[in-house]
N, C-alpha and C positions, 0 to 999 in steps of 0.2 A: 180696460174696461175691467172693473172688479163687480160682481154678484154679491148682493147681500141679502138674507132672508131674514125677515123680523119676526120674533123682537129682536133687538141689538143686544148683546151681551160685552163686557168689558175685553174678552178676548178678542172680539170681532173689532171694535173700537179702536184697540191697541193697532191693529194691523193698518187702519187707515190713516192716509198723510194726506196733509191739505193739498189741493189740486189733483187729487185721485177722481177719475170720472166712473161712478158707479151706477149700477141698475138694482134698484130696491123691488123686492118682492116681499108681499105680506101683509099684515094690517097696520096702517098708519090711522092716526086721530086728526081731525082738522080742529081748530080752535083760532079764532081771532081776539081783538082786543076785549070785548063785552065778555065773552064765554071765560077768558082769562082771568077777569076782575072777579067773575063770578066764583071761579075754582079758587081762587087766593082768598076770597071772603069766607067759603067753606072751610079751607085749612084752618084761618084765624080764628073760626068757630069753633073747631075741633069736631065739625062733621066730616063725615066720610065721602069720598069723591066719587063719582058715579062710574068709574073704571079705573084699573089697576094701572100705576104709572110704571111700574117695573120693567125697564127696557124699552119703552113705548116710544114712539117716534110721535112728534105733533108736528103737523103741516099748517103753518100759518096760511090758511086760506080758507075761503067760503065757496063752496062748489055751486055751480049754474044749475038751474032744474036739468033733469036727464031728458033728452029727445026719445021716442019712442024706439025700443029695442036697445037703450044704453043705460049703463048702471050710473052714468052721471053726465052732465053738461060740462062745460069749459071749466077748469079747475086750477086758476093761475095761484102764483103765491103774492101774497101782501107783503108790506117793508116789514121786515123782521124787529128792527129796532124799536117799532111801538109795543113790542113784547118784553123789551129790556127790564122792565120793574118786577116781571113776574117770573120771567126764565129762572134765575137763580134758585128760587124757592121750590119749584118743580124738579130741577135737576137734583136738589138735595134731598128730595124725597123720591128717589129712583126714576126720574125721567131718562131715557137714553140719548136722547137728541131730539133736535128739530130741522124743521126743512122750511126755508124763507128766502126772501131776497133782502140783499143788500148786508152791510156790515151790523154788529153788534155791540154793543159797550163793552170796556175792559172788564168790567165786573161780570157781565155773561161768560166771557171769555175765561176769566179765572175760575167760574163755576164748572164751565165744560171741563176744565184740566182736573179741578179738584175732586168732581165725580165721574171722569173717566167716560165723559160724554163725547157726541160730536154734533156738529152745525153742518149741514148740507146745504149749497145754495141751488136754488131751483130759476129757471131764468124768466124774466118779467116779459109776459106778451105772449108766452107760449102755453097759455091756460087750455087751449084745445089738444094739443099734444098731450097734455098732461091728463087730459079728460078722458083719452083713449087708452091710457093706462089703467083706469079705474074697472075693475069688472065687477066689484059689488059696493053698495053704498046703503048705511044703514045710521039711523039717528040713535044717539047716544043719550044725549042730556040737552036740555034747554031749548025745547022746540020754539018757545016764544020768539027767540034771537033769530029765528027764520033761516037766512043764510048763513048766519054766524053760530047757529046751533052746531054743537059738538057733533060730528059723524065720524063713523071708523067706516075707513074706505079699504076694500082689499085692492092691491095693486099688483101689476106684474110689469117688471122691467121700466119701473119709473125712474128715467133719468135724472141724476143729480152730481154735483162734483161737491167735495168735501172742502168746505170753507175754513172750518177750524177744527183742528183735531185734537186729541186729548192730551198731546204734547206741548200745546202752544202755538202749533204751526198755524199760518194763516194765508190765504189767496189774496188778501187785502193789504 
C-alpha cells in the first residue's frame, strides 16, 4: 500500500505502477459529465477556470448530501468513459489525474502517458466507504448542477488502485 499526498507531481506519478494499491490524502475535485462540458466550453472560449488544474485530481463522482456530523454523504465513482472526450484537454492543461470506475479510451491513455498523469480506479458500490474518507467538502463551481456541481473534497486515506500509470501500464 502506498500513501499519496496531493497535489500529485510528476515524480510521484512516475513511481506509481498499474496495480498499486494507494491511499490518497489531500484535496480532490469532483466533476461529472455536465461540469466537464462546462469546463471545456470555458477553455474553448478562453475563459479562466474556477480552479487550478496543476497537479489536481478530479474524482468522477457526485457526492450525496451529508448526514449531520459528516462532511459528505456517500460518494461513489461514476463510469469514467463518459469523460473520455474531455479528459485529454484537461490533462494537457496540467491535470495530474483522475479517479473513476472502469476503462477509458486509448486517447485518454495516450494523454496520461504524454502528460505523466495517472488514472486511479475506485470501486463501484463502495460510495459509503469513500464518503467516510471525506473530512471536508466545499462547493467550487456550478451550484446549479446540484449533485454534479464541482466540489473540493479533503480526503484522508481514500483507497484506490492505479489503473493506468504514466508509462502506459494498465490493469485492464
